[in-house]
N, C-alpha and C positions, 0 to 999 in steps of 0.2 A: 504494500500500500504506500503510495507516494505521499509527500508532505501535504499537497492540496487536499487529498481525500481525508487525511487525518484531521486537518483543520476543519473541513466540512463536517465530519462526524462529531468532533468536539462541539462545534457551534450548534449542531442539531440537538445533541444531548442536553446542552446547556439551556437552550431555548425551550425545549419540550419539558424539561424538569422545572422550569420556572426559576432557575438559578441565575437571575439577572436582577440588577438593582432597579427599583422603581423610585422615581423622584417626584415628590409633590410638595406644595407649599400652601400656606394658608394664613388666615387672620384669626385671632382669638381674643376673648376678653372675659372678665369675670370678677368675682369678689373674693375676699379673703377674711377669715376670722383670725385676728392676730392676738396671740397670747405672749405674755412677757414675764420672765422670771428674773429675780435679782436677790442677792443677799441683802438683808436690811442694813441701813446705814443710820447710825446715831450721831447727830450733830450736837455736841455738847454746848457750844456757844449759843445755839438757838433753841436748845431743848426740843429738838425735832427728831422724829424717826421717819426715815424714808423707806418704803418697801413697795413691791409690785402690787398694784391693785388686782383684785381677783376677777374683775369684769374684763371681758374681751372687747376689743375695738375692731371695727370693720374698715377695710380698705378695698381698693379695686386695682385691677391690672389689665393691660391690653397691649397687643403687639403682633409680631410676626413669628411664624415657625416654619421650619423646613424639615421634611421627613424623607429619609432614605430607607427603603424596605428591601430585604433580600432573604429568601428562604425562611420566611416567617419571623425573622428578626428585624429590628429597626433601630435607627438612631435619629433623634429629633432634637436638634439645637433650637433654642428660642431666644428672642430678644424682646423684653417686655418693659414697658413703663409701668411702675407700680407705686402705690401709696401705702403707707403703714402708719400705725399709731400705737404708742406705748402709754399706758396710764400708770402713774405713780401715786400711791397713797401717802399723804403727809399727815403725821400725827403731831399735833402741837398743843400741849396743855389740855389733853383730852378731846380736842377738836380735830376732826378728820376732814381733809379736803383732797380732791383729786386734781392732780396736775397732769396735763397732757403734753406729749411730745410727738410731733408729726414729722414724717419723712417722705421725701420724693426720691425715687431711686430707679436705676436700671437693673433688672434681674436677668441673668443669663444662665438658665438651666440647660444642661445637656443630658437628655433622657435616653436611656437604653432600655429596650423592651422586647417582648415577644407578643405575637398576635395570636389570639385564640378565637377564631371566627370573627364576629364583630367586636369582641372585647380585646383590650390591651392591658398588659401588666408592664409598668415602666418605673424606672428608678435611675437616679444619677446625681452627679454633683451640680451645685448651683452657686454662682457668684452674684453678689449685689454690689453695685457701685452707687455711692451716695451722690445725689444731685444737690439737694438742699434739705435743711431741717429747721424746725422751730420748736421752742420749748417754753412752757409756762413756768418752768422751774429755774432755768438758768438763761443767761443772755448770750452766751457764746456757744450755742449748740453746734454750729457748723465746725468749730474748732475742736469740740469735745469728741465727736463720733468719728470712727475710722472711715476713710474714704472707700474701702473695699472690705467686705466680709465674705466668708465662705460657709456653705452648708450643703444640704442635700434635699432632694425631693423624691417621694415615692408615692405611687397610687395606681388607680385603675382608670380605664377610659373605655368609651364606646364609639365606634364609627357607624353612622347611620346613613343609608342611602348613598354611600360612597362620597358624601360631601360634608356631612355634619359631624363634628366631633364633640364629645362630652367628656370632661375630666374631673376627677376628684382626687386631690393629693394632700399629703402632709409634708410640710416643710420644716426642717430643723436646722438650727444654727450650730456650727462647729467651733466658733470662737466668739469672744465677747465683742459687743458693738462699740466699745470704747475702752480706754485704759484707766482713766482716773477722772474725778470730778472735784471741783473746788467750790465749797459753799461756806460763806462767811469766814473766809481765810483759812478754813480747814481743807486739807486734801485727802481724798478717799480713793482707794482702789476700787474700780468697778468690777463686779462679777455678775454681769447680766447678759442675757441673750433672749432672742425672740424665736417663737415658733408660730406656725399658722396652718390652718386648713384652707385649701384653695379649691374653688369651684369655678369652672370655666366652660364656655361654649365657643366653638369655632367653625369655620367653613374652609374647606380645602379646594384648591384649584389644580 
C-alpha cells in the first residue's frame, strides 16, 4: 500500500469515527450568588469587630466563550465581565451594621469536560482580574485588593436544540483577595476569600 492510500485510509477512519475537532463559539450571561469568608478582625482602637456577614450578595456576569469538542471531550475558555459583592458585619458597642464592598472584574475560566448526551460535566481553573472596586469600609479599596486572583470552577451544563446552553457551577477561591488592611492606624493581615454559585444561559453559533 503506497503512502497516498495510507493517508486516505487514515482520513477515512478519522472522519467516520468522529475523531475530529468541532469548533463553536457563543455568548452567555447570568447571575451569581457570592459568599464571603474571613477570619474576624478586632480593632482595639475603635472597639470594633469585623467579620463576614452571613447573607449572600448577588452579582451578574456576561461575555464570550469558545468550545472545542473532540471524541466526547471538550475545552471551553471564556472571557466574562463580572460583578461581585462582599458584605462585612461590623460590631461596635453592641450595634451591628453591614458594610458592602463591590467589585468589577474580568473572569477567565478554562473549562475541561466530557459530554454525556445533552449534558456536560466541566471543571477547570479560573483567573479574575480586578477592574475597579468600592468599599463602604475603607477608602483605598483599589489599592487594598490584589489585581489578579486564582480559583476554580466546576459544575454541570445542558445543551438544548444545538444552540442553547444552560450552566450551573460552583466557584472557589484558591488565594486571598488581599494581603492586609489598615483601619484607624492598625494593620491587619487579611485571611478572606470568596466563593459563588453561578447560573448562566447562553447561545452558540
